[in-house]
Each structure stands twice: as structure tokens, then as C-alpha cells.
C-alpha positions in Angstrom: 53.2 46.6 50.1 49.0 45.9 49.2 46.4 48.4 50.4 43.0 47.2 50.1 39.3 48.1 51.3 37.4 45.4 52.8 33.8 46.3 53.0 31.2 44.2 54.6 27.3 44.1 53.3 25.1 44.2 53.4 26.2 47.2 55.8 23.3 49.8 56.3 20.5 47.7 57.9 19.9 44.5 55.6 19.5 46.2 52.4 21.3 44.3 49.7 20.6 47.2 47.2 23.9 48.9 48.2 26.4 46.3 47.4 24.7 42.7 47.8 25.8 40.0 50.7 29.1 39.4 51.1 32.7 41.1 51.5 33.7 43.3 48.7 37.4 44.1 48.6 39.1 47.3 47.0 42.4 48.3 46.0 43.1 51.6 47.9 46.3 52.8 45.7 44.5 51.4 42.4 41.9 54.4 42.7 39.8 51.7 44.7 38.5 49.9 42.5 36.7 46.7 43.1 39.2 44.2 43.3 37.4 40.8 44.3 34.4 39.8 46.5 33.9 36.6 48.4 30.9 35.0 50.4 30.5 35.3 54.2 27.2 34.1 54.8 25.1 31.8 53.1 21.3 32.6 53.1 18.5 30.1 52.2 16.2 30.8 49.6 13.7 33.1 50.9 15.3 34.1 54.2 16.3 37.8 54.4 19.7 38.1 54.6 21.3 39.2 58.3 22.6 42.9 59.2 25.9 43.3 59.2 26.6 44.6 62.5 30.6 44.6 62.7 34.1 43.8 61.0 37.4 43.5 63.0 40.7 41.9 61.4 44.3 41.3 62.8 47.2 40.8 60.6 49.4 38.6 62.9 46.2 35.8 62.8 45.3 36.3 59.5 42.0 36.4 60.2 38.9 39.0 59.5 36.1 39.0 61.9 32.4 39.9 60.7 29.2 40.3 63.1 25.8 40.3 62.3 22.9 40.3 64.3 22.7 36.2 64.6 26.1 34.8 64.7 30.1 35.9 64.3 32.3 34.1 61.0 36.2 34.2 61.2 37.7 34.4 58.2 41.2 33.6 56.8 42.7 36.8 55.0 44.5 34.4 52.6 42.2 32.1 51.1 39.1 34.3 52.2 37.4 30.6 53.1 35.6 30.6 57.0 37.6 29.1 60.0 34.8 29.1 62.1 30.7 30.2 62.4 28.9 30.5 65.8 25.9 32.0 67.0 25.5 33.4 70.3 22.9 33.9 72.8 21.0 37.2 72.2 22.6 37.8 69.4 25.8 39.7 68.3 26.1 43.3 67.7 29.5 45.9 66.9 32.6 44.0 68.0 35.6 44.8 68.5 39.0 42.7 69.2 42.5 43.0 70.9 45.5 44.4 69.5 47.0 40.8 69.8 44.4 39.5 68.1 43.3 37.2 71.0 40.1 38.2 72.6 37.0 39.4 71.4 34.2 41.4 72.9 31.0 41.0 71.5 27.9 42.4 72.5 24.5 41.0 72.4 21.5 42.6 69.8 20.8 46.0 72.2 20.9 43.5 75.2 22.2 43.1 78.7 25.3 41.6 78.0 28.9 41.7 76.4 30.5 38.2 75.6 33.9 37.6 76.1 34.9 35.2 73.2 38.6 33.7 72.5 39.2 35.1 68.9 40.9 31.8 68.0 37.8 29.3 68.0 34.7 31.3 69.3 34.5 29.9 72.7 32.9 32.1 75.2 35.7 33.2 78.2 32.9 35.0 80.1 30.1 37.9 80.2 29.6 41.5 81.2 26.4 42.6 82.3 26.3 46.4 82.0 22.3 46.3 80.7 22.3 49.4 79.2 21.2 47.8 75.5 24.4 46.4 74.5 25.6 48.5 70.9 28.9 49.7 69.9 32.7 48.7 71.0 36.2 49.7 70.9 38.8 48.3 72.2 41.2 50.8 73.2 44.4 51.1 71.7 46.5 50.3 74.4 44.6 46.7 74.7 44.2 47.7 79.0 40.3 48.7 78.3 37.2 47.8 76.3 34.4 51.1 76.1 31.2 49.9 75.9 28.2 51.9 75.0 24.0 50.7 75.0 21.3 52.2 73.1 19.5 52.5 77.0 22.5 54.3 79.2 24.2 57.7 78.9 26.9 56.5 80.8 29.9 54.7 79.0 30.7 51.1 80.6 34.7 50.5 80.4 36.3 47.1 81.7 39.3 46.0 82.9 41.0 43.7 80.2 43.1 42.1 83.2 40.2 40.7 85.2 37.5 41.1 82.4 35.3 43.1 84.8 33.6 46.0 84.3 35.9 48.8 86.1 34.2 52.6 85.7 32.0 54.4 83.7 32.3 58.3 81.6 29.8 59.8 81.7 26.6 60.7 82.5 25.7 62.1 79.1 22.8 64.0 77.9 21.4 60.7 76.6 21.7 57.1 75.2 25.3 57.3 73.4 24.8 56.6 69.6 28.6 56.3 67.8 31.7 57.2 69.5 35.8 57.3 68.8 38.3 57.9 71.6 41.4 59.0 70.9 45.1 57.0 70.7 45.9 57.7 74.4 42.6 56.7 75.6 41.8 60.1 77.8 39.5 61.6 75.4 36.1 60.2 74.6 33.8 62.0 71.5 30.1 60.5 71.8 27.2 61.0 70.1 24.1 60.9 71.8 20.4 60.9 70.9 18.8 64.4 69.6 21.9 65.8 69.5 23.4 67.5 65.7 27.0 67.4 67.0 28.7 65.5 69.9 29.8 65.3 72.9 33.1 64.7 74.9 34.2 62.9 78.0 37.2 62.8 79.8 37.8 59.2 80.0 40.9 59.7 83.4 37.9 61.4 85.5 35.1 60.1 83.5 33.1 63.5 83.7 31.5 65.0 80.5 33.4 68.3 79.4 31.8 69.6 76.4 28.9 69.3 74.3 29.2 70.8 70.6 26.6 71.5 68.2 27.3 71.7 64.6 27.0 75.6 63.2 24.5 76.8 61.0 22.3 73.4 59.9 19.2 72.6 61.2 17.9 69.4 62.4 14.8 66.7 60.4 13.9 63.7 59.5 16.1 60.8 59.1 15.9 57.2 57.2 18.0 55.2 59.8 18.9 55.1 63.0 16.5 58.0 64.5 19.4 60.4 65.8 20.4 63.8 64.1 24.5 62.9 64.2 25.0 58.9 64.0 28.6 58.0 63.1 31.8 60.3 64.8 35.7 59.7 64.0 39.2 60.9 64.4 41.6 61.3 62.2 44.8 59.0 62.7 47.0 61.8 64.1 43.6 63.3 65.5 44.1 67.3 64.0 39.9 66.8 62.4 37.2 64.8 64.0 34.2 64.1 61.4 30.6 63.7 62.4 27.8 62.8 60.2 25.1 64.7 59.7 22.0 62.6 58.2 18.7 65.0 57.3 21.6 67.3 55.6 23.5 64.6 54.2 26.4 66.4 55.2 29.5 65.2 57.0 31.0 68.2 59.2 34.6 68.8 60.0 35.8 70.1 63.4 39.0 71.2 64.0 40.1 68.9 67.2 43.6 70.1 68.2 41.6 72.8 70.4 38.8 72.0 73.3 36.2 71.5 72.7 36.6 71.6 68.8 36.0 74.2 66.3 33.3 73.5 62.9 35.7 74.3 60.0 33.9 72.9 57.2 31.0 70.7 55.9 31.0 68.0 52.8 27.9 67.0 50.8 27.2 63.5 50.3 25.5 61.4 48.0 23.1 60.1 50.5 22.7 60.2 54.5 25.8 58.4 56.4 25.6 56.8 59.1 29.1 55.7 59.9 33.4 57.5 59.0 36.4 55.6 59.6 40.2 56.2 57.7 42.5 54.6 55.9 45.4 53.4 57.8 47.7 56.6 57.3 44.9 59.1 57.4 45.1 60.3 53.7 41.4 59.0 52.9 38.3 59.6 54.9 35.4 56.7 54.0 31.8 57.8 54.9 29.5 54.7 54.7 27.6 56.5 51.7 30.7 54.8 49.4 32.8 58.6 49.0 36.1 58.6 49.1 37.6 61.8 50.1 41.1 63.0 50.2 41.5 64.0 53.9 43.9 66.8 53.6 42.1 68.5 50.5 38.7 67.4 51.3 38.7 66.6 47.4 36.0 63.5 46.4 38.2 61.2 44.6 36.3 58.0 44.2 33.0 56.5 44.9 32.9 52.6 46.1 30.4 50.4 43.1 30.0 46.8 42.8 31.2 44.7 39.9 27.6 46.0 38.3 28.3 49.6 38.6 25.7 49.5 41.5 27.0 51.9 44.2 28.0 50.7 47.4 27.3 52.4 50.9 28.5 50.3 54.1 28.9 51.4 57.8 31.5 48.1 58.5 34.9 48.6 56.7 37.8 48.8 57.5 41.5 48.6 56.0 43.8 45.6 55.6 47.2 45.9 54.0 49.7 43.3 52.8 53.0 42.5 51.9 53.1 39.6 49.5 50.2 37.1 50.2 50.8 37.7 54.1 48.8 40.2 55.7 51.3 43.0 57.8 48.4 45.4 59.3 45.0 45.9 60.0 42.5 48.9 60.7 39.9 49.5 62.3 36.0 50.0 61.7 36.0 53.1 64.5 37.7 56.3 63.4 39.9 56.4 66.5 42.7 58.5 66.9 46.6 56.9 66.9 48.7 58.9 68.6 49.3 57.1 71.3 51.2 59.6 73.7 
């Protein structure tokens, strides 16, 4: 098995200083060394590159999808070439892909709607309008629900994928929802919210907020990006730990997620301000957006991502894709979602 980490750039706003433009592919079992780079979106001379907003993939259809503020590109995992590239009304934000690889939920760029898109062609199927400032999107592991957070609402909107219609909400939380994650059973949601160094917990069955958890022993301060103290949260695949970003203190705070509310354990120092976190499929490695690679159990720093020129690479849009020979066999997720299904 060949395990690869796909890192879309520019994955921190549109700053090409952190890895340039395109897709960087790293050999996970080869010390996270850069294996190759391929082009994603062509940029005209003198035109600023577009911020990459999200990345999703499906092994069965052999596709990886990348969204920018303007468009989505579908790329073949066999030869790295585009299958289709489409622009959409209202732009695009952090998209989500159904577990069967057939449907994309595409948020407009902080606008009123999400588009439901056929993954094979890019054609629009329908649209939903929570009018929440569309932003982050998670397709539940069951494939039955999509969780949609907007920058202008304290409510998490939830769609029923059998009808592609809004079904219910979770919250309200204390402020507008920023990054969030769900457990594998889709019973709990962990959300970052504006003004909080920490997270809140919601019950996806009752729709009620359960807990508010602040990071102990650390002060809030000004941040370079995103405008909130904690922007980035992820569950380890076994759901034993919750990792929470802290931009001002350049830390990743770790919580014991086997208890409720989760309890603070320790913190990891980072080389820059984190804005995201995800994990390898087996949970062995934690990937802050700052480009460090931590061994999840020992908490040791085992690698740092860099490009072919030696520049540090940072991105909030990355995931693992595994291959048997030349064929993709499984794909991870840009969010640190739980993988315990029952």
C-alpha cells in the first residue's frame, strides 16, 4: 500500500509563500517527503492566485476535487489531469463529498446558499438557502446528513440527503460557528465559535448545546488570520482526543474526548499560527495547517512539510489518499472527523 498526503496550495489565503500554487503530494511512509507536484488551476500573468477553500476525494471514482473562491476542479487520481473545471454563482467555499462519491455540497462564498452538485459532471442538481453566510461543510459518514455552518449564524444547519432539503438545526451556540467536526456516529458536534479560545459541544440528536469548554492557562490575543482565537478543531479517528487550534499562542491544545465535557491534557508548540487540523486515516499522524507532522500517540514532531525548494509548506486543505499499485483504494477527509461508527 502506498499512502500519500495531498496538500492543496495556496492553502493559507492566497499566499504562495507557503508552497506555491498547485497540489503537493507527500509520501507518508517515506518520512513525508515530497513525491511530486501537479498543476491544478492555471493563473493568468499579473492575476493573483485564487484562495483554495477546500479539498475532497473519493477512491472509487478516482477523483480529487479542489474548490477555490471562484470554482471547483475535479482531477483524475490516475494521471493528475483535470476532468472538469466549473465556476459557480456566488463563488465557492469548503465543499463536502458524499461517501459514495456521487454528490458534492458546495457552499457559496459566505453567501446565502449551498449548491448540490453532481460530482461526475459538475452540474447543479438543486440549491439550499439557510442564509447563514455559507462556509464550512461536512458530509456525515453515514451519507444521510450534511452539516452546514455559516459565518453569520450560531445555528448549524443540517440537510437530509434523501431530499436535499434542510431538515433541522443544532444550537444556537454562543456565536457564529467557525470550523467544526462530528463524531462517527453523528451524535455529537464540536464547534469553534467567534471570541472563544476553546470549543462548544452540541447534541445532534436533540439539537441542543451541551457544553462550553475554554482552554485553561492561555490568554487570547490578536491573530493574523480568521479573526477568532480558535480556528481549527479535529477528533482523532479513534475519537479519544480532540485537537484545538490556538493562533495567538501558536499552539495545538489536546483534550481527552473519552469524557464529557472533554478535559484538557496538554499543548503542542507550532512554528506559526494554526488555522486547521486533520489526521492520517489510521490516526498515527496529526497534521496542523502549519506543516508539522506529529505522531499522535507520542506527540513527537516527526517531520515538517516543505516544497522542492525547501520552503516551509502550510495549508488548511489536505487529506490522505491510499493506493494499491496505481489504483486509489481509500481517501481521508480534510476535517478531523471521528471514525467510530457505532
